[in-house]
GUKE-681032 format. One record per atom (N, C-alpha, C): x, y, z; residue in one letter; atom name. Coordinates in nm, 4 decimals, decimal comma, padded with zeros to 6 digits, m for minus. Atoms other than C-alpha are relative to their C-alpha. Example, Ala and Ser with C-alpha at 12.3 -4.5 7.8 and 13.67 -1.06 7.14 Angstrom:
residues 2
@c1=00,0890 c2=m00,1190 c3=00,0000 resn=a name=N
@c1=01,2300 c2=m00,4500 c3=00,7800 resn=a name=CA
@c1=00,0900 c2=00,1200 c3=00,0000 resn=a name=C
@c1=m00,0820 c2=m00,1190 c3=m00,0060 resn=s name=N
@c1=01,3670 c2=m00,1060 c3=00,7140 resn=s name=CA
@c1=m00,0770 c2=00,1090 c3=00,0730 resn=s name=C
END
This chain:
residues 122
@c1=m00,1336 c2=00,0529 c3=00,0171 resn=m name=N
@c1=m01,0938 c2=00,3156 c3=03,9685 resn=m name=CA
@c1=00,0830 c2=00,1037 c3=m00,0745 resn=m name=C
@c1=m00,0815 c2=m00,1051 c3=00,0591 resn=r name=N
@c1=m00,8485 c2=00,5993 c3=03,9054 resn=r name=CA
@c1=00,1416 c2=m00,0520 c3=m00,0177 resn=r name=C
@c1=m00,1378 c2=00,0401 c3=00,0267 resn=r name=N
@c1=m00,5170 c2=00,5215 c3=03,7413 resn=r name=CA
@c1=00,0917 c2=00,1151 c3=00,0372 resn=r name=C
@c1=m00,0995 c2=m00,1024 c3=m00,0288 resn=t name=N
@c1=m00,2097 c2=00,7025 c3=03,8578 resn=t name=CA
@c1=00,1262 c2=m00,0332 c3=m00,0766 resn=t name=C
@c1=m00,1223 c2=00,0172 c3=00,0777 resn=c name=N
@c1=00,1158 c2=00,7513 c3=03,6815 resn=c name=CA
@c1=00,1184 c2=00,0010 c3=00,0959 resn=c name=C
@c1=m00,1173 c2=00,0113 c3=m00,0848 resn=q name=N
@c1=00,4207 c2=00,6295 c3=03,8687 resn=q name=CA
@c1=00,1230 c2=00,0466 c3=m00,0779 resn=q name=C
@c1=m00,1224 c2=m00,0415 c3=00,0692 resn=p name=N
@c1=00,7639 c2=00,7729 c3=03,7892 resn=p name=CA
@c1=00,0638 c2=m00,1183 c3=m00,0716 resn=p name=C
@c1=m00,0690 c2=00,1042 c3=00,0757 resn=i name=N
@c1=00,9481 c2=00,5767 c3=03,5249 resn=i name=CA
@c1=00,1445 c2=00,0420 c3=m00,0193 resn=i name=C
@c1=m00,1423 c2=m00,0295 c3=00,0189 resn=k name=N
@c1=01,3220 c2=00,5493 c3=03,4754 resn=k name=CA
@c1=00,0372 c2=m00,0299 c3=m00,1439 resn=k name=C
@c1=m00,0434 c2=00,0122 c3=00,1381 resn=i name=N
@c1=01,4432 c2=00,6092 c3=03,1246 resn=i name=CA
@c1=00,1353 c2=00,0682 c3=m00,0096 resn=i name=C
@c1=m00,1339 c2=m00,0579 c3=00,0144 resn=n name=N
@c1=01,8044 c2=00,6751 c3=03,0296 resn=n name=CA
@c1=m00,0017 c2=00,1083 c3=m00,1079 resn=n name=C
@c1=m00,0043 c2=m00,1157 c3=00,0881 resn=y name=N
@c1=01,7699 c2=01,0170 c3=02,8740 resn=y name=CA
@c1=00,0202 c2=00,1221 c3=00,0882 resn=y name=C
@c1=m00,0263 c2=m00,1203 c3=m00,0796 resn=s name=N
@c1=01,8536 c2=01,3675 c3=02,9817 resn=s name=CA
@c1=m00,1181 c2=00,0965 c3=m00,0074 resn=s name=C
@c1=00,1201 c2=m00,0826 c3=00,0087 resn=g name=N
@c1=01,4957 c2=01,4927 c3=02,9523 resn=g name=CA
@c1=m00,0402 c2=00,0560 c3=00,1346 resn=g name=C
@c1=00,0466 c2=m00,0621 c3=m00,1230 resn=d name=N
@c1=01,3090 c2=01,6936 c3=03,2067 resn=d name=CA
@c1=m00,1246 c2=m00,0710 c3=00,0528 resn=d name=C
@c1=00,1169 c2=00,0592 c3=m00,0643 resn=v name=N
@c1=01,0143 c2=01,6146 c3=03,4332 resn=v name=CA
@c1=m00,1218 c2=00,0055 c3=m00,0924 resn=v name=C
@c1=00,1144 c2=m00,0119 c3=00,0908 resn=k name=N
@c1=00,7605 c2=01,7404 c3=03,1773 resn=k name=CA
@c1=00,0036 c2=m00,1079 c3=m00,1080 resn=k name=C
@c1=m00,0135 c2=00,1059 c3=00,0999 resn=t name=N
@c1=00,8948 c2=01,4947 c3=02,9200 resn=t name=CA
@c1=m00,0410 c2=m00,1334 c3=00,0613 resn=t name=C
@c1=00,0360 c2=00,1224 c3=m00,0709 resn=n name=N
@c1=00,8614 c2=01,2145 c3=03,1756 resn=n name=CA
@c1=m00,1517 c2=m00,0083 c3=00,0181 resn=n name=C
@c1=00,1453 c2=m00,0025 c3=m00,0174 resn=q name=N
@c1=00,5019 c2=01,3203 c3=03,2473 resn=q name=CA
@c1=m00,0716 c2=m00,0256 c3=m00,1318 resn=q name=C
@c1=00,0603 c2=00,0211 c3=00,1313 resn=l name=N
@c1=00,4222 c2=01,3295 c3=02,8764 resn=l name=CA
@c1=00,0081 c2=m00,1470 c3=m00,0402 resn=l name=C
@c1=m00,0164 c2=00,1419 c3=00,0318 resn=i name=N
@c1=00,5617 c2=00,9792 c3=02,8262 resn=i name=CA
@c1=m00,0974 c2=m00,0832 c3=00,0817 resn=i name=C
@c1=00,0905 c2=00,0735 c3=m00,0881 resn=c name=N
@c1=00,3611 c2=00,8527 c3=03,1220 resn=c name=CA
@c1=m00,1450 c2=00,0167 c3=m00,0464 resn=c name=C
@c1=00,1352 c2=m00,0270 c3=00,0484 resn=t name=N
@c1=00,0429 c2=01,0178 c3=02,9918 resn=t name=CA
@c1=m00,0278 c2=m00,0792 c3=m00,1272 resn=t name=C
@c1=00,0172 c2=00,0751 c3=00,1244 resn=l name=N
@c1=00,0923 c2=00,8616 c3=02,6498 resn=l name=CA
@c1=m00,0143 c2=m00,1492 c3=00,0265 resn=l name=C
@c1=00,0107 c2=00,1416 c3=m00,0343 resn=l name=N
@c1=00,1449 c2=00,5185 c3=02,8044 resn=l name=CA
@c1=m00,1370 c2=m00,0325 c3=00,0583 resn=l name=C
@c1=00,1334 c2=00,0211 c3=m00,0558 resn=l name=N
@c1=m00,1788 c2=00,5533 c3=03,0031 resn=l name=CA
@c1=m00,1066 c2=00,0028 c3=m00,1099 resn=l name=C
@c1=00,0963 c2=m00,0067 c3=00,1103 resn=l name=N
@c1=m00,3660 c2=00,6533 c3=02,6872 resn=l name=CA
@c1=00,0059 c2=m00,1268 c3=m00,0850 resn=l name=C
@c1=m00,0146 c2=00,1246 c3=00,0765 resn=v name=N
@c1=m00,2265 c2=00,3522 c3=02,5005 resn=v name=CA
@c1=m00,0669 c2=m00,1151 c3=00,0753 resn=v name=C
@c1=00,0623 c2=00,1065 c3=m00,0795 resn=a name=N
@c1=m00,3357 c2=00,1238 c3=02,7858 resn=a name=CA
@c1=m00,1520 c2=00,0115 c3=m00,0036 resn=a name=C
@c1=00,1449 c2=m00,0213 c3=00,0039 resn=t name=N
@c1=m00,6833 c2=00,2781 c3=02,7848 resn=t name=CA
@c1=m00,0563 c2=m00,0399 c3=m00,1356 resn=t name=C
@c1=00,0450 c2=00,0370 c3=00,1346 resn=i name=N
@c1=m00,7144 c2=00,2339 c3=02,4082 resn=i name=CA
@c1=00,0011 c2=m00,1523 c3=m00,0150 resn=i name=C
@c1=m00,0052 c2=00,1466 c3=00,0055 resn=a name=N
@c1=m00,6081 c2=m00,1313 c3=02,4423 resn=a name=CA
@c1=m00,1176 c2=m00,0594 c3=00,0761 resn=a name=C
@c1=00,1147 c2=00,0455 c3=m00,0782 resn=q name=N
@c1=m00,8743 c2=m00,1766 c3=02,7100 resn=q name=CA
@c1=m00,1278 c2=00,0177 c3=m00,0809 resn=q name=C
@c1=00,1167 c2=m00,0262 c3=00,0833 resn=l name=N
@c1=m01,1309 c2=m00,0209 c3=02,4767 resn=l name=CA
@c1=m00,0142 c2=m00,1065 c3=m00,1079 resn=l name=C
@c1=00,0040 c2=00,1032 c3=00,1041 resn=s name=N
@c1=m01,0396 c2=m00,2685 c3=02,2016 resn=s name=CA
@c1=m00,0501 c2=m00,1321 c3=00,0574 resn=s name=C
@c1=00,0447 c2=00,1241 c3=m00,0634 resn=a name=N
@c1=m01,0859 c2=m00,5612 c3=02,4386 resn=a name=CA
@c1=m00,1479 c2=00,0077 c3=00,0348 resn=a name=C
@c1=00,1396 c2=m00,0162 c3=m00,0355 resn=q name=N
@c1=m01,4185 c2=m00,4205 c3=02,5539 resn=q name=CA
@c1=m00,0900 c2=m00,0046 c3=m00,1228 resn=q name=C
@c1=00,0789 c2=00,0063 c3=00,1222 resn=q name=N
@c1=m01,5398 c2=m00,3835 c3=02,1958 resn=q name=CA
@c1=m00,0250 c2=m00,1442 c3=m00,0400 resn=q name=C
@c1=00,0167 c2=00,1416 c3=00,0307 resn=i name=N
@c1=m01,4832 c2=m00,7551 c3=02,1438 resn=i name=CA
@c1=m00,1051 c2=m00,0600 c3=00,0928 resn=i name=C
@c1=00,0965 c2=00,0495 c3=m00,0970 resn=t name=N
@c1=m01,6765 c2=m00,8340 c3=02,4635 resn=t name=CA
@c1=m00,1405 c2=00,0481 c3=m00,0349 resn=t name=C
@c1=00,1308 c2=m00,0568 c3=00,0311 resn=a name=N
@c1=m01,9606 c2=m00,6016 c3=02,3631 resn=a name=CA
@c1=m00,0625 c2=m00,0686 c3=m00,1203 resn=a name=C
@c1=00,0551 c2=00,0613 c3=00,1200 resn=s name=N
@c1=m01,9983 c2=m00,7689 c3=02,0257 resn=s name=CA
@c1=m00,0442 c2=m00,1439 c3=00,0246 resn=s name=C
@c1=00,0357 c2=00,1378 c3=m00,0294 resn=q name=N
@c1=m02,0313 c2=m01,1123 c3=02,1883 resn=q name=CA
@c1=m00,1303 c2=m00,0127 c3=00,0781 resn=q name=C
@c1=00,1246 c2=00,0013 c3=m00,0746 resn=k name=N
@c1=m02,3360 c2=m01,0183 c3=02,3962 resn=k name=CA
@c1=m00,1088 c2=00,0664 c3=m00,0829 resn=k name=C
@c1=00,1093 c2=m00,0686 c3=00,0679 resn=s name=N
@c1=m02,6765 c2=m00,9200 c3=02,2722 resn=s name=CA
@c1=m00,0193 c2=00,1364 c3=00,0657 resn=s name=C
@c1=00,0201 c2=m00,1327 c3=m00,0547 resn=f name=N
@c1=m02,7677 c2=m00,5568 c3=02,3161 resn=f name=CA
@c1=m00,0987 c2=m00,0031 c3=00,1166 resn=f name=C
@c1=00,0980 c2=00,0096 c3=m00,1085 resn=e name=N
@c1=m03,0622 c2=m00,6573 c3=02,5352 resn=e name=CA
@c1=00,0675 c2=m00,0383 c3=00,1318 resn=e name=C
@c1=m00,0737 c2=00,0401 c3=m00,1202 resn=e name=N
@c1=m02,8246 c2=m00,8280 c3=02,7804 resn=e name=CA
@c1=00,0826 c2=00,1167 c3=00,0534 resn=e name=C
@c1=m00,0838 c2=m00,1140 c3=m00,0388 resn=i name=N
@c1=m02,5911 c2=m00,5300 c3=02,7815 resn=i name=CA
@c1=m00,0852 c2=00,1099 c3=00,0619 resn=i name=C
@c1=00,0863 c2=m00,1093 c3=m00,0466 resn=k name=N
@c1=m02,8716 c2=m00,2765 c3=02,8230 resn=k name=CA
@c1=m00,0599 c2=m00,0306 c3=00,1375 resn=k name=C
@c1=00,0570 c2=00,0380 c3=m00,1297 resn=a name=N
@c1=m03,0297 c2=m00,4695 c3=03,1119 resn=a name=CA
@c1=00,1004 c2=00,0230 c3=00,1123 resn=a name=C
@c1=m00,1045 c2=m00,0225 c3=m00,1004 resn=l name=N
@c1=m02,7003 c2=m00,4633 c3=03,3015 resn=l name=CA
@c1=00,0305 c2=00,1486 c3=00,0155 resn=l name=C
@c1=m00,0306 c2=m00,1440 c3=m00,0032 resn=a name=N
@c1=m02,6344 c2=m00,0994 c3=03,2082 resn=a name=CA
@c1=m00,1055 c2=00,0762 c3=00,0787 resn=a name=C
@c1=00,1087 c2=m00,0686 c3=m00,0716 resn=e name=N
@c1=m02,9726 c2=00,0098 c3=03,3390 resn=e name=CA
@c1=00,0043 c2=m00,0261 c3=00,1496 resn=e name=C
@c1=m00,0169 c2=00,0315 c3=m00,1421 resn=k name=N
@c1=m02,8866 c2=m00,1569 c3=03,6717 resn=k name=CA
@c1=00,1215 c2=00,0708 c3=00,0592 resn=k name=C
@c1=m00,1132 c2=m00,0772 c3=m00,0494 resn=g name=N
@c1=m02,5793 c2=00,0666 c3=03,6952 resn=g name=CA
@c1=00,1359 c2=m00,0633 c3=m00,0222 resn=g name=C
@c1=m00,1277 c2=00,0655 c3=00,0288 resn=d name=N
@c1=m02,3094 c2=m00,1728 c3=03,5713 resn=d name=CA
@c1=00,0823 c2=00,0900 c3=m00,0922 resn=d name=C
@c1=m00,0824 c2=m00,0944 c3=00,0767 resn=l name=N
@c1=m02,0324 c2=00,0621 c3=03,4531 resn=l name=CA
@c1=00,0521 c2=m00,0598 c3=m00,1294 resn=l name=C
@c1=m00,0522 c2=00,0630 c3=00,1203 resn=q name=N
@c1=m01,8784 c2=m00,1838 c3=03,2098 resn=q name=CA
@c1=m00,1106 c2=m00,0188 c3=m00,1036 resn=q name=C
@c1=00,1128 c2=00,0174 c3=00,0919 resn=a name=N
@c1=m02,2201 c2=m00,2583 c3=03,0589 resn=a name=CA
@c1=m00,0412 c2=00,1342 c3=m00,0607 resn=a name=C
@c1=00,0320 c2=m00,1325 c3=00,0539 resn=q name=N
@c1=m02,2842 c2=00,1150 c3=03,0220 resn=q name=CA
@c1=00,0976 c2=00,0356 c3=m00,1127 resn=q name=C
@c1=m00,0996 c2=m00,0268 c3=00,1040 resn=a name=N
@c1=m01,9595 c2=00,1508 c3=02,8280 resn=a name=CA
@c1=m00,0217 c2=m00,0919 c3=m00,1203 resn=a name=C
@c1=00,0275 c2=00,0940 c3=00,1093 resn=d name=N
@c1=m02,0397 c2=m00,1615 c3=02,6252 resn=d name=CA
@c1=m00,1210 c2=00,0440 c3=m00,0819 resn=d name=C
@c1=00,1180 c2=m00,0499 c3=00,0717 resn=a name=N
@c1=m02,3808 c2=m00,0148 c3=02,5387 resn=a name=CA
@c1=00,0405 c2=00,1156 c3=m00,0910 resn=a name=C
@c1=m00,0494 c2=m00,1099 c3=00,0825 resn=g name=N
@c1=m02,2050 c2=00,2980 c3=02,4157 resn=g name=CA
@c1=00,0758 c2=m00,0498 c3=m00,1219 resn=g name=C
@c1=m00,0768 c2=00,0574 c3=00,1107 resn=v name=N
@c1=m01,9669 c2=00,0914 c3=02,2022 resn=v name=CA
@c1=m00,0950 c2=m00,0620 c3=m00,1021 resn=v name=C
@c1=00,0965 c2=00,0681 c3=00,0873 resn=y name=N
@c1=m02,2536 c2=m00,1153 c3=02,0610 resn=y name=CA
@c1=m00,0759 c2=00,1013 c3=m00,0860 resn=y name=C
@c1=00,0781 c2=m00,1010 c3=00,0724 resn=l name=N
@c1=m02,4573 c2=00,1926 c3=01,9668 resn=l name=CA
@c1=00,0879 c2=00,0811 c3=m00,0948 resn=l name=C
@c1=m00,0908 c2=m00,0767 c3=00,0860 resn=a name=N
@c1=m02,1573 c2=00,3818 c3=01,8271 resn=a name=CA
@c1=00,0327 c2=m00,0773 c3=m00,1269 resn=a name=C
@c1=m00,0282 c2=00,0829 c3=00,1178 resn=k name=N
@c1=m02,0784 c2=00,0903 c3=01,5956 resn=k name=CA
@c1=m00,1141 c2=00,0063 c3=m00,1012 resn=k name=C
@c1=00,1180 c2=m00,0055 c3=00,0859 resn=r name=N
@c1=m02,4290 c2=00,1330 c3=01,4565 resn=r name=CA
@c1=m00,0360 c2=00,1433 c3=m00,0388 resn=r name=C
@c1=00,0196 c2=m00,1389 c3=00,0393 resn=g name=N
@c1=m02,3946 c2=00,5087 c3=01,4081 resn=g name=CA
@c1=m00,0978 c2=00,0772 c3=00,0867 resn=g name=C
@c1=00,0942 c2=m00,0663 c3=m00,0914 resn=k name=N
@c1=m02,6227 c2=00,5984 c3=01,7002 resn=k name=CA
@c1=00,0799 c2=00,0750 c3=00,1071 resn=k name=C
@c1=m00,0968 c2=m00,0692 c3=m00,0844 resn=y name=N
@c1=m02,3782 c2=00,8485 c3=01,8472 resn=y name=CA
@c1=m00,0623 c2=00,0748 c3=00,1168 resn=y name=C
@c1=00,0632 c2=m00,0713 c3=m00,1114 resn=e name=N
@c1=m02,6202 c2=01,0533 c3=02,0576 resn=e name=CA
@c1=m00,0370 c2=m00,0965 c3=00,1120 resn=e name=C
@c1=00,0338 c2=00,1011 c3=m00,1005 resn=e name=N
@c1=m02,7465 c2=00,7398 c3=02,2333 resn=e name=CA
@c1=00,1270 c2=m00,0564 c3=00,0636 resn=e name=C
@c1=m00,1266 c2=00,0526 c3=m00,0511 resn=a name=N
@c1=m02,3914 c2=00,6083 c3=02,2662 resn=a name=CA
@c1=00,0592 c2=00,0966 c3=00,1024 resn=a name=C
@c1=m00,0552 c2=m00,0996 c3=m00,0912 resn=f name=N
@c1=m02,2807 c2=00,9333 c3=02,4269 resn=f name=CA
@c1=m00,0694 c2=m00,0060 c3=00,1358 resn=f name=C
@c1=00,0747 c2=00,0045 c3=m00,1262 resn=q name=N
@c1=m02,5556 c2=00,9042 c3=02,6894 resn=q name=CA
@c1=00,0481 c2=m00,1145 c3=00,0898 resn=q name=C
@c1=m00,0526 c2=00,1103 c3=m00,0808 resn=w name=N
@c1=m02,4214 c2=00,5668 c3=02,8006 resn=w name=CA
@c1=00,1437 c2=00,0253 c3=00,0424 resn=w name=C
@c1=m00,1390 c2=m00,0298 c3=m00,0366 resn=f name=N
@c1=m02,0581 c2=00,6764 c3=02,7899 resn=f name=CA
@c1=00,0066 c2=00,1002 c3=00,1152 resn=f name=C
@c1=m00,0060 c2=m00,1038 c3=m00,1040 resn=i name=N
@c1=m02,1289 c2=00,9841 c3=03,0039 resn=i name=CA
@c1=m00,0411 c2=m00,0565 c3=00,1366 resn=i name=C
@c1=00,0405 c2=00,0615 c3=m00,1277 resn=k name=N
@c1=m02,3061 c2=00,7722 c3=03,2692 resn=k name=CA
@c1=00,1178 c2=m00,0725 c3=00,0642 resn=k name=C
@c1=m00,1150 c2=00,0738 c3=m00,0533 resn=a name=N
@c1=m02,0017 c2=00,5483 c3=03,3067 resn=a name=CA
@c1=00,1159 c2=00,0941 c3=00,0324 resn=a name=C
@c1=m00,1093 c2=m00,0958 c3=m00,0217 resn=a name=N
@c1=m01,7584 c2=00,8403 c3=03,2786 resn=a name=CA
@c1=m00,0200 c2=00,0772 c3=00,1301 resn=a name=C
@c1=00,0279 c2=m00,0762 c3=m00,1225 resn=e name=N
@c1=m01,9281 c2=01,0316 c3=03,5584 resn=e name=CA
@c1=00,0283 c2=m00,0813 c3=00,1258 resn=e name=C
@c1=m00,0316 c2=00,0869 c3=m00,1139 resn=k name=N
@c1=m01,8626 c2=00,7318 c3=03,7830 resn=k name=CA
@c1=00,1458 c2=m00,0444 c3=m00,0022 resn=k name=C
@c1=m00,1445 c2=00,0205 c3=m00,0026 resn=g name=N
@c1=m01,4931 c2=00,7207 c3=03,6873 resn=g name=CA
@c1=00,0570 c2=m00,1113 c3=m00,0858 resn=g name=C
@c1=m00,0554 c2=00,1038 c3=00,0872 resn=l name=N
@c1=m01,4570 c2=00,4495 c3=03,4209 resn=l name=CA
@c1=00,0914 c2=00,0662 c3=m00,1034 resn=l name=C
@c1=m00,0944 c2=m00,0707 c3=00,0877 resn=p name=N
@c1=m01,1397 c2=00,5594 c3=03,2346 resn=p name=CA
@c1=m00,0317 c2=m00,0099 c3=m00,1491 resn=p name=C
@c1=00,0308 c2=00,0146 c3=00,1420 resn=m name=N
@c1=m01,2413 c2=00,4176 c3=02,8967 resn=m name=CA
@c1=m00,1162 c2=00,0902 c3=m00,0394 resn=m name=C
@c1=00,1156 c2=m00,0851 c3=00,0281 resn=a name=N
@c1=m01,5737 c2=00,6022 c3=02,9141 resn=a name=CA
@c1=00,0401 c2=00,1468 c3=00,0046 resn=a name=C
@c1=m00,0492 c2=m00,1376 c3=m00,0057 resn=e name=N
@c1=m01,3964 c2=00,9227 c3=03,0176 resn=e name=CA
@c1=00,0715 c2=00,0368 c3=m00,1298 resn=e name=C
@c1=m00,0698 c2=m00,0228 c3=00,1262 resn=l name=N
@c1=m01,1757 c2=00,8898 c3=02,7102 resn=l name=CA
@c1=m00,1003 c2=00,0184 c3=m00,1141 resn=l name=C
@c1=00,0997 c2=m00,0101 c3=00,1064 resn=k name=N
@c1=m01,4782 c2=00,8332 c3=02,4841 resn=k name=CA
@c1=m00,0778 c2=00,1314 c3=00,0098 resn=k name=C
@c1=00,0704 c2=m00,1276 c3=m00,0169 resn=v name=N
@c1=m01,6619 c2=01,1351 c3=02,6306 resn=v name=CA
@c1=00,0883 c2=00,1137 c3=m00,0498 resn=v name=C
@c1=m00,0932 c2=m00,1005 c3=00,0509 resn=g name=N
@c1=m01,3517 c2=01,3453 c3=02,5647 resn=g name=CA
@c1=00,0052 c2=00,0002 c3=m00,1516 resn=g name=C
@c1=m00,0021 c2=00,0104 c3=00,1463 resn=e name=N
@c1=m01,3404 c2=01,2159 c3=02,2066 resn=e name=CA
@c1=m00,1281 c2=00,0556 c3=m00,0617 resn=e name=C
@c1=00,1276 c2=m00,0479 c3=00,0544 resn=y name=N
@c1=m01,7090 c2=01,2898 c3=02,1516 resn=y name=CA
@c1=m00,0078 c2=00,1523 c3=00,0070 resn=y name=C
@c1=m00,0017 c2=m00,1468 c3=m00,0092 resn=y name=N
@c1=m01,6748 c2=01,6471 c3=02,2812 resn=y name=CA
@c1=00,1026 c2=00,0595 c3=m00,0956 resn=y name=C
@c1=m00,1058 c2=m00,0490 c3=00,0872 resn=d name=N
@c1=m01,3549 c2=01,6879 c3=02,0811 resn=d name=CA
@c1=m00,0452 c2=00,0038 c3=m00,1460 resn=d name=C
@c1=00,0410 c2=00,0101 c3=00,1406 resn=s name=N
@c1=m01,5153 c2=01,5805 c3=01,7536 resn=s name=CA
@c1=m00,1403 c2=00,0533 c3=m00,0269 resn=s name=C
@c1=00,1395 c2=m00,0401 c3=00,0193 resn=g name=N
@c1=m01,8743 c2=01,6952 c3=01,8124 resn=g name=CA
@c1=m00,0869 c2=m00,1178 c3=m00,0412 resn=g name=C
@c1=00,0710 c2=00,1218 c3=00,0362 resn=l name=N
@c1=m01,9884 c2=01,3369 c3=01,7660 resn=l name=CA
@c1=m00,1055 c2=m00,0318 c3=00,1060 resn=l name=C
@c1=00,1072 c2=00,0328 c3=m00,0927 resn=g name=N
@c1=m02,3282 c2=01,2827 c3=01,9295 resn=g name=CA
@c1=m00,0282 c2=00,1060 c3=00,1043 resn=g name=C
@c1=00,0132 c2=m00,1083 c3=m00,0972 resn=v name=N
@c1=m02,2915 c2=01,6032 c3=02,1303 resn=v name=CA
@c1=00,0645 c2=00,1240 c3=m00,0619 resn=v name=C
@c1=m00,0596 c2=m00,1235 c3=00,0538 resn=a name=N
@c1=m02,2068 c2=01,9686 c3=02,0605 resn=a name=CA
@c1=00,1504 c2=00,0025 c3=00,0283 resn=a name=C
@c1=m00,1461 c2=m00,0103 c3=m00,0156 resn=k name=N
@c1=m01,8325 c2=02,0200 c3=02,0061 resn=k name=CA
@c1=00,0313 c2=00,1005 c3=00,1109 resn=k name=C
@c1=m00,0349 c2=m00,0858 c3=m00,1131 resn=d name=N
@c1=m01,6776 c2=02,1662 c3=02,3193 resn=d name=CA
@c1=00,1431 c2=m00,0319 c3=00,0427 resn=d name=C
@c1=m00,1411 c2=00,0242 c3=m00,0294 resn=d name=N
@c1=m01,3005 c2=02,1972 c3=02,3546 resn=d name=CA
@c1=00,0300 c2=m00,0014 c3=00,1497 resn=d name=C
@c1=m00,0242 c2=m00,0047 c3=m00,1446 resn=i name=N
@c1=m01,3166 c2=02,2825 c3=02,7247 resn=i name=CA
@c1=m00,0442 c2=m00,1304 c3=00,0657 resn=i name=C
@c1=00,0480 c2=00,1274 c3=m00,0542 resn=e name=N
@c1=m01,5292 c2=01,9772 c3=02,8100 resn=e name=CA
@c1=00,0900 c2=m00,1148 c3=m00,0448 resn=e name=C
@c1=m00,0879 c2=00,1040 c3=00,0525 resn=s name=N
@c1=m01,3093 c2=01,7649 c3=02,5875 resn=s name=CA
@c1=00,1265 c2=m00,0101 c3=00,0842 resn=s name=C
@c1=m00,1235 c2=m00,0001 c3=m00,0794 resn=q name=N
@c1=m00,9935 c2=01,8666 c3=02,7741 resn=q name=CA
@c1=m00,0255 c2=m00,0462 c3=00,1421 resn=q name=C
@c1=00,0350 c2=00,0422 c3=m00,1364 resn=k name=N
@c1=m01,1689 c2=01,8166 c3=03,1085 resn=k name=CA
@c1=m00,0044 c2=m00,1525 c3=00,0086 resn=k name=C
@c1=00,0137 c2=00,1458 c3=m00,0038 resn=w name=N
@c1=m01,2544 c2=01,4569 c3=03,0245 resn=w name=CA
@c1=00,1315 c2=m00,0697 c3=m00,0339 resn=w name=C
@c1=m00,1302 c2=00,0584 c3=00,0306 resn=y name=N
@c1=m00,9160 c2=01,3827 c3=02,8658 resn=y name=CA
@c1=00,0903 c2=00,0043 c3=00,1245 resn=y name=C
@c1=m00,0860 c2=m00,0126 c3=m00,1187 resn=s name=N
@c1=m00,7438 c2=01,5109 c3=03,1802 resn=s name=CA
@c1=m00,0425 c2=m00,0944 c3=00,1111 resn=s name=C
@c1=00,0454 c2=00,0970 c3=m00,0999 resn=n name=N
@c1=m00,9594 c2=01,2809 c3=03,3943 resn=n name=CA
@c1=00,0611 c2=m00,1375 c3=m00,0228 resn=n name=C
@c1=m00,0536 c2=00,1321 c3=00,0333 resn=v name=N
@c1=m00,8153 c2=00,9804 c3=03,2126 resn=v name=CA
@c1=00,1392 c2=m00,0164 c3=00,0590 resn=v name=C
@c1=m00,1371 c2=00,0071 c3=m00,0500 resn=v name=N
@c1=m00,4622 c2=01,0630 c3=03,3195 resn=v name=CA
@c1=00,0050 c2=00,0576 c3=00,1354 resn=v name=C
END
């Protein structure tokens, strides 16, 4: 599920790059809001339920497993679940993988990989 950015009409005399930046920021805000909702869902299920679904290839469960493990400070394990979902195109997981590469959390810091995953989100 790839999100695309549609042109928006704003009454300003900005250029196309400004419009693209605004659109990118709006997509990031929407993705962060989705992440917050998913964190609530993840906390309502037991990890065993989440993991069972994740191991069957459920993208949302893979991301939920990452959220669950990250909350408990198990960043390397969390990254492994986020990357599985990200590689299949889940935007929230792509954002988390970018954040992990950006900060070096659970994986070696890598600015190039970070930018690659951030750009996939938008």
